[in-house]
C-alpha positions as CSV (number, residue, x, y, z in Angstrom):
1,M,65.2,117.2,-151.3
2,T,66.1,118.6,-155.0
3,A,68.6,120.8,-155.5
4,Q,66.4,123.7,-156.9
5,S,64.4,123.5,-153.5
6,D,67.6,123.8,-151.4
7,L,69.2,126.6,-153.6
8,Y,66.4,128.4,-153.0
9,D,66.4,127.6,-148.9
10,R,69.8,128.5,-149.4
11,I,68.8,131.8,-150.8
12,A,65.9,133.1,-148.4
13,Q,68.2,132.2,-145.3
14,Q,70.6,134.5,-146.4
15,S,68.6,136.9,-147.3
16,A,67.6,136.4,-143.4
17,S,71.4,137.0,-142.4
18,L,71.8,140.1,-144.3
19,V,68.6,141.6,-142.3
20,I,70.3,141.2,-138.9
21,R,73.5,142.5,-140.2
22,E,72.6,145.5,-141.6
23,Y,69.8,146.2,-139.1
24,S,71.4,145.4,-135.5
25,T,75.5,145.4,-135.0
26,S,75.0,144.4,-131.5
27,F,72.6,141.3,-132.1
28,S,74.2,140.6,-135.1
29,L,77.6,140.5,-133.0
30,A,75.7,137.7,-130.5
31,T,75.2,135.4,-133.0
32,T,78.3,134.9,-134.1
33,F,79.0,133.3,-130.7
34,L,76.3,130.8,-131.9
35,G,76.8,127.6,-133.2
36,S,76.6,127.4,-136.8
37,G,72.7,125.4,-136.9
38,V,71.2,127.5,-134.3
39,R,72.9,131.0,-135.9
40,Q,70.8,130.5,-138.9
41,D,67.5,129.8,-136.9
42,V,68.2,132.5,-134.6
43,E,68.8,134.8,-137.7
44,N,65.9,133.5,-139.9
45,I,63.6,134.6,-136.5
46,Y,66.2,138.3,-136.3
47,G,64.4,139.0,-140.4
48,L,60.9,138.4,-140.1
49,V,60.2,140.2,-136.8
50,R,62.8,143.1,-137.9
51,I,61.1,142.9,-141.3
52,A,57.1,143.4,-139.4
53,D,58.7,145.4,-137.2
54,E,59.7,148.1,-140.5
55,I,56.0,147.9,-141.8
56,V,54.5,149.4,-138.9
57,D,57.5,151.4,-137.9
58,G,57.2,154.2,-140.7
59,V,58.9,152.4,-144.1
60,A,55.4,151.4,-145.3
61,A,54.2,155.0,-144.1
62,E,57.7,157.1,-145.6
63,A,56.5,155.2,-149.0
64,G,53.1,156.8,-148.8
65,L,50.3,154.3,-147.3
66,K,47.7,155.7,-144.5
67,A,47.1,153.8,-141.1
68,D,44.8,151.5,-143.0
69,A,47.2,150.0,-145.8
70,V,50.1,149.5,-143.4
71,R,47.4,147.2,-141.4
72,H,46.7,145.9,-144.3
73,Q,50.1,144.3,-145.1
74,L,51.0,143.6,-141.5
75,D,47.6,142.0,-141.8
76,E,48.9,140.3,-145.4
77,F,52.2,139.6,-143.5
78,E,51.0,137.6,-141.6
79,R,48.5,135.6,-143.0
80,E,52.0,134.7,-145.5
81,T,54.1,133.5,-142.8
82,E,51.3,131.4,-141.4
83,A,51.0,129.6,-144.5
84,A,54.3,128.7,-145.0
85,M,54.4,127.6,-141.2
86,T,51.9,125.4,-142.6
87,S,53.6,124.5,-146.2
88,G,56.9,125.5,-145.8
89,Y,56.9,127.0,-148.8
90,S,56.3,131.5,-150.0
91,T,57.3,133.2,-152.3
92,N,58.5,136.3,-149.6
93,L,62.8,135.1,-148.8
94,I,62.4,136.3,-145.5
95,I,59.2,134.2,-144.3
96,H,60.6,131.5,-146.4
97,A,63.1,131.9,-144.2
98,F,61.5,131.7,-141.0
99,A,59.3,129.0,-142.4
100,L,62.4,126.7,-142.2
101,T,63.5,127.4,-139.0
102,A,59.3,127.5,-137.5
103,R,58.7,123.9,-139.1
104,A,62.3,122.2,-137.6
105,C,62.0,124.0,-133.5
106,D,58.4,123.9,-132.8
107,I,57.5,127.4,-133.3
108,D,53.6,127.9,-134.0
109,V,51.1,130.0,-134.1
110,D,50.5,130.3,-130.0
111,L,53.9,132.3,-130.4
112,T,53.6,134.6,-134.0
113,R,50.1,135.6,-133.2
114,P,50.9,137.9,-129.9
115,F,54.2,139.1,-131.9
116,F,51.6,140.3,-134.6
117,A,48.9,141.4,-132.0
118,S,51.2,143.8,-130.5
119,M,53.0,145.2,-133.7
120,R,49.4,146.1,-135.1
121,A,49.3,147.6,-132.0
122,D,51.9,149.7,-132.9
123,V,49.3,151.0,-136.2
124,T,46.1,151.7,-133.8
125,E,48.1,152.6,-130.1
126,A,49.4,155.8,-129.1
127,T,49.7,155.3,-125.1
128,H,49.4,152.2,-123.2
129,D,48.1,151.2,-119.7
130,N,49.5,148.5,-117.3
131,D,47.4,145.5,-119.5
132,S,48.3,147.0,-122.2
133,F,52.3,147.6,-122.0
134,D,52.0,143.9,-120.7
135,R,50.9,142.5,-123.8
136,Y,52.5,144.9,-126.0
137,V,56.2,143.7,-124.3
138,Y,54.9,140.2,-123.9
139,G,54.1,140.0,-128.2
140,S,56.6,142.3,-129.6
141,A,59.3,141.1,-126.9
142,E,59.0,138.2,-125.0
143,V,58.0,135.5,-127.2
144,V,61.0,136.3,-129.5
145,G,62.8,135.0,-127.0
146,L,60.8,132.2,-126.3
147,M,61.0,131.3,-130.1
148,C,65.2,131.8,-129.9
149,L,64.8,129.2,-127.1
150,Q,62.9,126.5,-129.1
151,A,65.9,126.6,-131.3
152,F,68.9,126.7,-128.4
153,L,67.2,124.1,-127.1
154,R,66.5,122.2,-130.2
155,D,68.9,119.0,-129.7
156,T,69.1,119.2,-125.9
157,P,65.9,117.0,-123.9
158,V,65.3,118.8,-121.0
159,T,63.2,118.4,-117.9
160,P,59.4,120.2,-117.7
161,D,61.2,121.8,-114.7
162,E,64.2,122.6,-116.3
163,H,62.1,123.9,-119.2
164,A,59.7,126.3,-117.5
165,R,63.0,128.0,-115.6
166,F,64.1,128.6,-119.1
167,V,61.1,130.5,-119.9
168,R,61.0,132.4,-117.2
169,G,64.5,133.4,-118.1
170,A,64.1,133.8,-122.4
171,R,60.6,136.4,-121.6
172,A,62.6,138.0,-118.8
173,L,65.8,138.7,-121.3
174,G,63.1,139.6,-124.4
175,A,61.1,141.9,-121.8
176,A,64.5,143.8,-120.8
177,F,65.3,144.3,-124.1
178,Q,62.2,146.0,-125.4
179,K,61.8,148.2,-122.2
180,V,65.9,149.8,-122.9
181,N,65.2,150.2,-126.4
182,F,61.8,152.2,-125.1
183,L,64.2,153.8,-123.2
184,R,66.9,154.6,-125.5
185,D,64.5,155.5,-128.4
186,L,62.1,158.5,-126.6
187,S,63.0,160.7,-129.8
188,A,61.8,158.0,-132.6
189,D,58.8,157.0,-130.4
190,F,57.2,159.7,-129.1
191,D,58.4,162.8,-131.3
192,H,58.4,160.9,-134.9
193,L,56.0,158.5,-134.7
194,G,53.8,159.5,-131.2
195,R,54.3,156.7,-129.1
196,S,54.3,156.3,-125.2
197,Y,55.1,152.9,-124.0
198,F,55.7,153.5,-120.3
199,P,52.0,153.9,-118.6
200,G,52.1,156.6,-116.4
201,V,55.1,158.4,-116.9
202,D,54.9,161.8,-118.2
203,L,57.7,161.8,-121.3
204,E,57.4,165.6,-122.0
205,N,58.4,166.3,-118.6
206,L,60.5,162.5,-117.7
207,T,62.1,162.9,-114.3
208,D,65.1,161.5,-113.1
209,V,62.7,159.6,-110.8
210,D,60.7,158.0,-113.0
211,K,64.2,156.9,-114.9
212,A,65.2,155.6,-112.0
213,R,62.4,153.0,-111.1
214,L,62.4,152.5,-115.3
215,V,66.3,151.3,-115.1
216,A,65.7,148.9,-111.6
217,D,62.4,147.2,-113.7
218,I,64.8,146.4,-116.4
219,D,67.8,145.6,-114.0
220,A,65.0,142.8,-112.5
221,D,64.5,141.3,-115.8
222,L,68.1,141.3,-116.0
223,A,69.0,139.4,-113.1
224,L,66.5,136.6,-113.5
225,S,67.3,136.1,-117.2
226,R,70.9,136.2,-116.5
227,S,70.5,133.2,-113.4
228,I,69.4,131.0,-116.3
229,V,72.7,131.9,-119.2
230,P,75.2,129.5,-117.4
231,D,72.6,125.8,-117.4
232,L,72.2,126.8,-121.8
233,P,73.1,124.7,-124.2
234,H,76.9,125.4,-124.8
235,S,76.2,126.1,-128.2
236,S,74.1,129.2,-127.5
237,R,75.7,130.2,-124.1
238,R,78.4,132.4,-125.0
239,A,75.8,134.1,-127.2
240,V,72.8,134.8,-124.6
241,A,76.0,136.2,-122.4
242,L,77.1,139.0,-124.8
243,A,73.7,139.6,-125.8
244,Q,72.9,139.9,-121.8
245,S,75.9,142.6,-121.6
246,L,75.1,144.3,-123.6
247,F,71.9,145.3,-122.3
248,A,73.4,145.6,-119.2
249,A,75.4,147.8,-120.2
250,L,73.9,149.8,-122.1
251,N,71.1,150.0,-119.6
252,R,73.7,151.7,-117.0
253,R,75.0,154.0,-119.4
254,I,70.7,155.2,-119.4
255,E,71.3,155.2,-115.5
256,K,73.9,158.2,-115.9
257,T,72.4,160.1,-118.7
258,P,70.1,163.2,-117.1
259,A,66.4,162.0,-117.2
260,H,66.5,165.5,-119.6
261,T,68.7,164.9,-122.0
262,L,67.1,161.2,-123.1
263,R,64.8,162.4,-125.7
264,T,67.5,163.9,-127.6
265,T,70.7,161.6,-126.7
266,R,70.2,158.2,-128.5
267,V,72.4,156.2,-126.1
268,S,74.7,153.7,-127.6
269,V,77.5,151.1,-125.8
270,P,81.2,152.1,-127.8
271,T,82.7,149.7,-130.0
272,L,85.5,149.3,-127.9
273,T,83.1,148.3,-124.8
274,K,81.2,145.7,-127.3
275,M,84.4,144.2,-128.4
276,W,85.5,144.0,-124.3
277,L,82.6,142.4,-122.9
278,A,82.0,139.7,-126.3
279,I,86.5,138.6,-124.6
280,T,84.9,138.3,-121.4
281,A,81.7,136.6,-122.7
282,W,83.6,133.9,-125.0
283,F,85.5,133.3,-121.4
284,G,82.1,132.7,-120.1
285,K,81.7,135.4,-118.1
286,V,78.5,137.3,-117.4
287,S,77.7,141.1,-116.5
C-alpha cells in the first residue's frame, strides 16, 4: 500500500466515523466500547447504511427530487457499493470505507442486496403486510446485525453451531432495534413520510393493547439477543451489551408511555441513564 492510498483509506474511514458521531449518540457511545479494529469496521458499516437511509428518508426529497429520482439515486448508490466491494475503491468516501470492511470481513452481496431492497421499499411501499414487514425488517436491520457480526468474528474461529447461534442473536438484536425505532418515530414515519410499518395496526387509533403486543414482541427479540452477549469476543462484548441495554431501556420507556401520545412524543433515554448503563455494561452487566 502506498502512502497516497493509505491516506485515502484513512480519510474515508474518518468520514464514516463522523457520520455515526453526528447521527446517533447511542450507537456512537456503544462503539467506543469496541476494540479499535472492530470499532472502525462497525463505523464503516454504519456510515453506508445511514447514508442510504438518508437518501430515502427525506434529504433527497427536500432537495427537490421526485420519487423516481430518489429511486435512481439509491440504485446508483447500490451499484457503486457493489463495484467497490469488488474493486476495493470508490470515489465516494463512505462507500470506499464500507468496501474496505466488506472485503476484510467477507461481507458479500447476500447481505447488501436485502438491505438495499428494504431501502427501495421505503420509496415504493407505504404499508406492509406480514410478509413484506418481515422482509423489510430483515433487510433494513437484521442484515446490518449480520454485517457487524462478520466484523466481531473476523479473527475468532467458531464452530458451525456457534456461528448459527450468533446469527440468530444478531438478527434478533437488529430486529429489536428496528421495531423500537418504528415505535419511537411514529410521527416522523407516519405523519411526515406517510409510512405505516406494523401490519394490522391502525396508527391513527393506536391502542395500549396494540402497543403492549408490540413491546412484548421486542422483548422477545431482546431476550434472544441477550443470550449470546456473554459469548461474543471480548473486543465486541461490552459494546453489544451497552447497545442491548440502551434499547431495552428505550422499550421500557415506550411501555410506560400512553399509546395515544406516541404520535406526538419521541421517547428517548436520558443522558444520565445512558451513562449509568454504560458503566454497568463496562463491568459486564446486560439489561
